[in-house]
N, CA and C atoms as a LAMMPS dump frame, in Angstrom:
ITEM: TIMESTEP
0
ITEM: NUMBER OF ATOMS
222
ITEM: BOX BOUNDS ff ff ff
-5.0000000000000000e+02 5.0000000000000000e+02
-5.0000000000000000e+02 5.0000000000000000e+02
-5.0000000000000000e+02 5.0000000000000000e+02
ITEM: ATOMS id mol type element x y z
1 1 1 N 21.873 220.861 23.287
2 1 2 C 21.152 221.878 22.54
3 1 3 C 21.99 223.139 22.41
4 2 1 N 22.674 223.516 23.478
5 2 2 C 23.491 224.728 23.431
6 2 3 C 24.559 224.614 22.338
7 3 1 N 25.183 223.446 22.231
8 3 2 C 26.201 223.234 21.196
9 3 3 C 25.599 223.432 19.809
10 4 1 N 24.47 222.815 19.554
11 4 2 C 23.836 222.92 18.241
12 4 3 C 23.361 224.335 17.942
13 5 1 N 22.846 225.017 18.944
14 5 2 C 22.371 226.386 18.741
15 5 3 C 23.516 227.336 18.408
16 6 1 N 24.692 227.063 18.92
17 6 2 C 25.844 227.929 18.663
18 6 3 C 26.691 227.466 17.486
19 7 1 N 26.358 226.328 16.893
20 7 2 C 27.14 225.768 15.802
21 7 3 C 27.006 226.63 14.549
22 8 1 N 28.128 226.974 13.957
23 8 2 C 28.146 227.796 12.739
24 8 3 C 28.478 226.92 11.536
25 9 1 N 28.364 227.506 10.342
26 9 2 C 28.724 226.78 9.126
27 9 3 C 30.19 226.35 9.179
28 10 1 N 31.047 227.218 9.682
29 10 2 C 32.461 226.851 9.821
30 10 3 C 32.636 225.71 10.824
31 11 1 N 31.816 225.728 11.881
32 11 2 C 31.874 224.673 12.88
33 11 3 C 31.519 223.312 12.31
34 12 1 N 30.617 223.295 11.346
35 12 2 C 30.235 222.034 10.703
36 12 3 C 31.395 221.43 9.923
37 13 1 N 32.286 222.288 9.445
38 13 2 C 33.436 221.817 8.661
39 13 3 C 34.603 221.371 9.538
40 14 1 N 34.571 221.706 10.83
41 14 2 C 35.655 221.283 11.723
42 14 3 C 35.716 219.764 11.775
43 15 1 N 36.895 219.243 12.046
44 15 2 C 37.054 217.791 12.11
45 15 3 C 37.295 217.342 13.547
46 16 1 N 36.915 216.106 13.793
47 16 2 C 37.082 215.474 15.096
48 16 3 C 37.843 214.171 14.859
49 17 1 N 38.92 213.982 15.588
50 17 2 C 39.679 212.732 15.503
51 17 3 C 39.275 211.847 16.677
52 18 1 N 39.098 210.559 16.4
53 18 2 C 38.636 209.631 17.429
54 18 3 C 39.041 208.217 17.057
55 19 1 N 38.865 207.309 17.991
56 19 2 C 39.109 205.886 17.762
57 19 3 C 37.771 205.176 17.935
58 20 1 N 37.381 204.367 16.946
59 20 2 C 36.091 203.672 17.026
60 20 3 C 36.171 202.448 17.929
61 21 1 N 35.06 201.735 18.041
62 21 2 C 34.982 200.582 18.95
63 21 3 C 35.878 199.421 18.512
64 22 1 N 36.348 199.447 17.256
65 22 2 C 37.277 198.415 16.779
66 22 3 C 38.731 198.827 16.99
67 23 1 N 38.939 200.013 17.579
68 23 2 C 40.291 200.499 17.808
69 23 3 C 40.899 201.205 16.607
70 24 1 N 40.088 201.495 15.592
71 24 2 C 40.572 202.148 14.38
72 24 3 C 40.506 203.671 14.529
73 25 1 N 41.59 204.373 14.172
74 25 2 C 41.564 205.833 14.246
75 25 3 C 40.855 206.432 13.022
76 26 1 N 40.049 207.454 13.237
77 26 2 C 39.324 208.123 12.17
78 26 3 C 39.289 209.621 12.428
79 27 1 N 39.069 210.374 11.375
80 27 2 C 38.826 211.807 11.467
81 27 3 C 37.613 212.102 10.6
82 28 1 N 36.599 212.753 11.179
83 28 2 C 35.363 213.065 10.453
84 28 3 C 34.971 214.504 10.734
85 29 1 N 34.236 215.091 9.797
86 29 2 C 33.729 216.446 10.013
87 29 3 C 32.549 216.393 10.984
88 30 1 N 32.332 217.491 11.669
89 30 2 C 31.187 217.586 12.573
90 30 3 C 29.901 217.337 11.782
91 31 1 N 29.817 217.881 10.578
92 31 2 C 28.623 217.683 9.746
93 31 3 C 28.376 216.204 9.467
94 32 1 N 29.418 215.465 9.117
95 32 2 C 29.265 214.037 8.839
96 32 3 C 28.874 213.26 10.101
97 33 1 N 29.436 213.631 11.233
98 33 2 C 29.097 212.951 12.492
99 33 3 C 27.633 213.183 12.845
100 34 1 N 27.152 214.426 12.715
101 34 2 C 25.747 214.718 13.028
102 34 3 C 24.798 214.016 12.055
103 35 1 N 25.177 213.974 10.774
104 35 2 C 24.349 213.266 9.784
105 35 3 C 24.282 211.788 10.118
106 36 1 N 25.418 211.198 10.466
107 36 2 C 25.455 209.784 10.848
108 36 3 C 24.568 209.525 12.061
109 37 1 N 24.643 210.401 13.032
110 37 2 C 23.858 210.241 14.252
111 37 3 C 22.368 210.135 13.941
112 38 1 N 21.871 211.027 13.105
113 38 2 C 20.444 211.032 12.764
114 38 3 C 20.069 209.799 11.946
115 39 1 N 20.844 209.496 10.922
116 39 2 C 20.502 208.371 10.049
117 39 3 C 20.674 207.027 10.746
118 40 1 N 21.698 206.883 11.556
119 40 2 C 21.956 205.604 12.22
120 40 3 C 20.853 205.267 13.23
121 41 1 N 20.365 206.262 13.937
122 41 2 C 19.294 205.996 14.903
123 41 3 C 18.013 205.572 14.184
124 42 1 N 17.756 206.145 13.017
125 42 2 C 16.582 205.743 12.227
126 42 3 C 16.711 204.295 11.775
127 43 1 N 17.889 203.928 11.38
128 43 2 C 18.16 202.556 10.951
129 43 3 C 17.827 201.561 12.067
130 44 1 N 18.283 201.852 13.274
131 44 2 C 18.033 200.934 14.382
132 44 3 C 16.569 200.926 14.8
133 45 1 N 15.884 202.054 14.737
134 45 2 C 14.443 202.051 15.048
135 45 3 C 13.704 201.151 14.058
136 46 1 N 14.107 201.176 12.8
137 46 2 C 13.505 200.291 11.801
138 46 3 C 13.777 198.831 12.096
139 47 1 N 14.991 198.519 12.502
140 47 2 C 15.332 197.14 12.861
141 47 3 C 14.472 196.647 14.024
142 48 1 N 14.337 197.471 15.035
143 48 2 C 13.547 197.089 16.21
144 48 3 C 12.084 196.889 15.831
145 49 1 N 11.544 197.794 15.007
146 49 2 C 10.15 197.658 14.579
147 49 3 C 9.948 196.371 13.78
148 50 1 N 10.882 196.054 12.886
149 50 2 C 10.77 194.834 12.085
150 50 3 C 10.842 193.594 12.965
151 51 1 N 11.747 193.582 13.921
152 51 2 C 11.859 192.436 14.832
153 51 3 C 10.608 192.288 15.689
154 52 1 N 10.056 193.41 16.119
155 52 2 C 8.832 193.374 16.932
156 52 3 C 7.681 192.794 16.119
157 53 1 N 7.533 193.254 14.872
158 53 2 C 6.48 192.723 13.992
159 53 3 C 6.679 191.23 13.735
160 54 1 N 7.924 190.84 13.494
161 54 2 C 8.233 189.428 13.227
162 54 3 C 7.903 188.542 14.422
163 55 1 N 7.882 189.12 15.6
164 55 2 C 7.536 188.385 16.816
165 55 3 C 6.042 188.394 17.088
166 56 1 N 5.266 188.98 16.148
167 56 2 C 3.819 188.975 16.28
168 56 3 C 3.245 190.119 17.097
169 57 1 N 4.034 191.153 17.323
170 57 2 C 3.569 192.293 18.118
171 57 3 C 3.541 193.556 17.28
172 58 1 N 2.826 194.554 17.753
173 58 2 C 2.785 195.855 17.087
174 58 3 C 3.88 196.738 17.691
175 59 1 N 4.769 197.278 16.849
176 59 2 C 5.834 198.128 17.385
177 59 3 C 5.297 199.483 17.834
178 60 1 N 6.015 200.117 18.728
179 60 2 C 5.665 201.468 19.162
180 60 3 C 5.842 202.423 17.987
181 61 1 N 5.059 203.46 17.963
182 61 2 C 5.196 204.476 16.933
183 61 3 C 6.478 205.265 17.18
184 62 1 N 7.283 205.41 16.157
185 62 2 C 8.514 206.195 16.272
186 62 3 C 8.53 207.319 15.247
187 63 1 N 7.355 207.667 14.739
188 63 2 C 7.246 208.71 13.721
189 63 3 C 7.312 210.081 14.386
190 64 1 N 8.376 210.82 14.143
191 64 2 C 8.597 212.105 14.796
192 64 3 C 7.468 213.089 14.517
193 65 1 N 7.085 213.259 13.27
194 65 2 C 6.085 214.282 12.94
195 65 3 C 4.741 213.96 13.584
196 66 1 N 4.413 212.679 13.668
197 66 2 C 3.162 212.292 14.333
198 66 3 C 3.227 212.633 15.825
199 67 1 N 4.344 212.311 16.46
200 67 2 C 4.504 212.632 17.886
201 67 3 C 4.448 214.13 18.106
202 68 1 N 5.033 214.883 17.214
203 68 2 C 5.018 216.343 17.311
204 68 3 C 3.581 216.862 17.208
205 69 1 N 2.826 216.362 16.246
206 69 2 C 1.444 216.79 16.045
207 69 3 C 0.558 216.442 17.234
208 70 1 N 0.886 215.331 17.896
209 70 2 C 0.095 214.896 19.046
210 70 3 C 0.536 215.574 20.349
211 71 1 N 1.55 216.425 20.271
212 71 2 C 2.026 217.118 21.461
213 71 3 C 2.886 216.244 22.359
214 72 1 N 3.401 215.135 21.824
215 72 2 C 4.219 214.221 22.62
216 72 3 C 5.676 214.655 22.663
217 73 1 N 6.058 215.571 21.769
218 73 2 C 7.436 216.077 21.687
219 73 3 C 7.353 217.596 21.739
220 74 1 N 8.158 218.187 22.59
221 74 2 C 8.177 219.652 22.683
222 74 3 C 9.182 220.243 21.74
């Protein structure tokens, strides 16, 4: 949280160099990495919910705004 609270517009444009799990080198902006983080986690929550339904069960609610309204998220 401290990192995000102190992050500036210029900080979003900074780049980070890294090697992915396939051993490939990449350089991405902080903004692109944060966007990927949010979207990728949503993708996997959808996959898990679909697999749970396909197995005949009701998936857990993962709707952020609903959890916020219910006081489940601070």
